[in-house]
N, C-alpha and C positions, 0 to 999 in steps of 0.2 A: 504769350499767352496760345494756348492749344486747343480748341475744341473739338468733341466730338459729336457725329450725327451719326445713328443708326438710321437706319433705312428700312423700314417693314415693306411686306410684300406688296401692300395698298398705293405706298409711297411711288416705286418704281413700275407698277403694272401700267398697260397702256390709261392714259388721261380721256376716258371716255367724251367727257367735256369740253374737251381741247385738243381737239385734232391735232398728231405730230408732235406733241411733246412729251417727254418721260414728267417731269416736275418742272417748277417754275427757275430758272435760270437765276442765281446767285454771282455775288462776285464777295472775295472774302480777303481781307486784309489781315487778317493772323491765320497761323497755324492751322486747317482743319484734319479731322480723318473721318471718311466718307465710310460706314460698314453696309454694304447689301445685305439680302436675304438670304439665307439658308438654300442651297438649290443641288438637285440632281443630276449633272450633265447624263446625256443619254450616249451611247456606245453606236456609233453609224460605223463602223468599220470592222466588223467581224467576217463581212465576205471580202474587203479589202486583198488585192492580188498584184504580184507585180514579178515580170520573170518567170510567169508560168507556177507562181506557187503563193502559198497562203504570206501574210507579215505578220508581225510581232501583235497584231489587234484580233489575229485569231487566241482563243483561248488554250488550243492543243498547242499550238507554235510558241505561245507565251512561255504555257509550262516548261517545255522543252529548252528554254533558257534561264530558267529557274527562278520566274517572273511567278510571283502570289498570283495576278489575276493578268487579263489581256485589257491593257492600256487605253483608255477614253483620249481618241487624238487631241492631243496638248493643247492646238489652236482654238476647240471647243471651251477651255474657258476663258477665253478674251472677250465673249457674249458678257460675263457677268460686269466686266469693269464697264460696257456701253453706257449705261445707264449714271454710273458715277462722274466719269470725266464729260457726259452730256452734260449735267448740271452745273459742272466748273465750268464747261467752256461751249455750253451751248453748240449749234449746229455747226460752229467752226470746228468739232470733232473730228467731224467729218468728211472736213475737206482738209485740212493740214494735221489731224492728229498723227500722233505716234506711240505706237506700244511697244514695248520692249524688253521681253521676258526670259529668266534662266527659271527652265524647269527644272525642278526639286524629286518631285515625287511623282509616281506615275497616279492614277485615280480609275478604278475599277468602275462599271456598274452599280449603280443604287449608294455608294458614297453620297457624302452630302459634301460640298463647298461652298465657303463664304468668301468672298471678295473685300477688301480693304483697299480705299487709296488715303495717304496723307499728301498734303500739299506741300511742297517745297519751293514753291514761287511763286509769280502769279502765271507763268505757262508751264509749269510744270511739275511734278509729283511724284513721291512712291508708292508703289504698288504690291499688294501680298495677299496670295489666296493660300488657306490651308484648311484642311479636312476637320472633322468635330474633337479627335483626341489633339490636335493644337500642331498636327504635323503639317511643314510648310507643303504646299503644290509648286509656288511658285515665286518668284521675287521678282522685281524689278521696277520701270519706271514707265511713266506717260508723262506727254507732255505737248503743245501746242504750239507750232511755227516753225521756222530756221533757225531762231535766236534762244531757244531752250535750252537748257543746260544739257552737256553730253550725255545721251542713252546707257541704260546699260550695259545694252553688246558692243557698243562703241568703245567700252573701259575695258569689259572682256576680251576685246579683239587688238587693243593696244598693247595686252598683256601677254598675249600670243608668242612662245619661242620656238624654237627646234622642235620638231617633230618627233624626230629619230627615227631610227629604220621601221618602216613599214612594210606590210606585208599584204593588204587589202587597197589599199590607194596608193600603193609606192609607184602606180603610172599617172597619179596625180601630178598637177604643177600651177603652183598660183599663178594666175594670168591668163589660163585656159578659158576661151569663152563660146559660147553658141548665141545667135542671133536668128533672125527671123521669124519665130515661131510666132502664131496669132491663134490666142484662143478669146472665149466669151462663156460665161454662165449665162444660162437662161434660167425658166422657174419651173421647167419640166424636163429637160435633157436629164440622163447620168453624167456624171464628168468622168466617165471612164473608170479602168480598171482600180486604179488608185482609190478612187472617191466615188461608190458605185450608190451612190443618192441624187438625186436632185436638189435644188433649190428649195422646191415646195415641200420635198420630204425633212428637209432639215429646219423649216421653216415650223413645221409641227409640231417640234421636239426642242427648239431653239429653249436655250432658259430664260433670255430675255425679249422679246419682240417688239417692235415697234411700228406703228403705221407705214414708215418712210421704207420701209420694207417689203409692205405687202402688193401685190398685181390690184388688188381691188382697192389698194389706198392710194393709187399712186397719184391721184389729184390734191393729196395731202402733202406732197414733195414738196420743197418751195424749189426743186431744182426741174419739176419737170417730169422725171425720171425716178423709177424705183432704185434704190440703196442696196448696195449687196454689203450684209453685215462685213464688221471687221473680220470677223473670224474665217467667212467666207474669201476674203483675198487670197490667203491663204492655199486653197483649193484652188482658185484660179491661175496664180504663180506656177503653181505644181500640177496642174490638170492634164499637161504635157510633158513627162517627165526630161530631165536632163540626159544626154548621151554621154557621161563622162566614162572613161574606162575604169573601171570600179571590176574587182575581181568577183567574180559569181562561181556558186550559189551565198550569198548573204542577204544578212537582218538587216535595217535598219531603224531609227527612231532621230527623232526630233528630241533637241538637245536644247538650243536654244531660238527664240524668233521674235524677230521686229519687223512689224508693217509700221512704214511712214506714209503718211497721204500727203502729197506736195500740192498737186493743183485737182486734190480731188471734189466731190465723192469720187468714188468706183461705182458705174450704175451697170444693172440686171441687163443684160442682153447686146450691152458693148462690147466691140472688140477691144484689144487691145494688146500689140505687139510686145514679146517677152524677149530682152536680153541679156543675158546670164554671165557670169564672171566669179571664178574660183578668186575669193581672195584671201585664203586662210587655210591651212592646214595642221592637224594636231590629235594626239591621243589619250587617252588616260589608261587605267588600268584594264577595264573591260572593253571600251572602243578605240577604235580608229573614226577623225572625225574629218567634216569640211565644212567650211564655210562659201556659201553661196550668196551673191548680191546679186538679185534678178530685179532688172526698169523694167514699170509696165508704160508704154508708151502708149496713147488715146490715139487709135488709128481714124478716130471722126476728127479731132481736134488737132492733133500731131503733140500735144504736150504732153510733157511726162507726169503721168497722174500718180504715181505711187513707187518704192522701192522696198521689196521683201527682202530682210537679211537670214536668212537660214541657218544656223547650225546643224550639220546633220551627223550624226554618230551610226557607223556599221559593227555590229557584236561581234570583237575577234572569234568569238567560240562558234558562233555561225558559220563559219569559212571553212571547209571541208580541211583545205591546206596549209593554214593555221598550224605554223612551229608549235605541239605540244608542250615545251617547254619555256616559250613565251605567250602563254597563257596565263 
């Protein structure tokens, strides 16, 4: 049996009469599809820069690559899944949840997006987001705990073959590692050239808020600290960029992203040590790409709090030295 549930705006908004909850947690014995409301994700990376130049999130730069507009940062869409996953798994979503997505179509500011989650077991689900015309924005999986089924990115990574000849990532090797960088995200500080906004800025425009995220509602948090939203864990893990030997100038984008909480939540203002490793390299018609696994260790407790798996692409066309006959 398969049940479908459409959540309206009033159902996923903050419950003023019950602080700390989206909606009542339920347990499903059958396959259930949860569909959230339409949202317009905000563009917050128009001023992003790296290596001294604008990024693909700048409209002019995006146009130079033949894109229809400046894309919204892909992890922004993760917030639309948080209420749905919370409904299925409660507070454990913030402690041991995993969201794993392949990004299919870019979204520009003003476009509406709807998120859908379909259970595939007691601790796993398939997820999808689409635009008004039905175009798929992303597909992937969500799960809770270590015993869940293989994630979307685990499956994709297992099928990775020989990348062939590379011209931008030719100096990268699987096994390259970086360790010892310590980062944190507080409420008021911008997060560097890569993320020129503060957490407070983000929370003012986030598609789905929650009392546990808010400074003024920290007493509602079951852990006694404010929780970093799932989409902001990507910001934390990339706040200080990796120093991989990638040929410049070149422009990149996120192709796939997985955030896996191991001993979460990730807390606002707490310091985490980053350990990064290149675990895969590939290419497609338009991009060369690499997979980075980042482990976040809580400096306060010494425990591994989360892992972030990022598949980053570099546009071949953006590198001036790329052989024209290989574009």
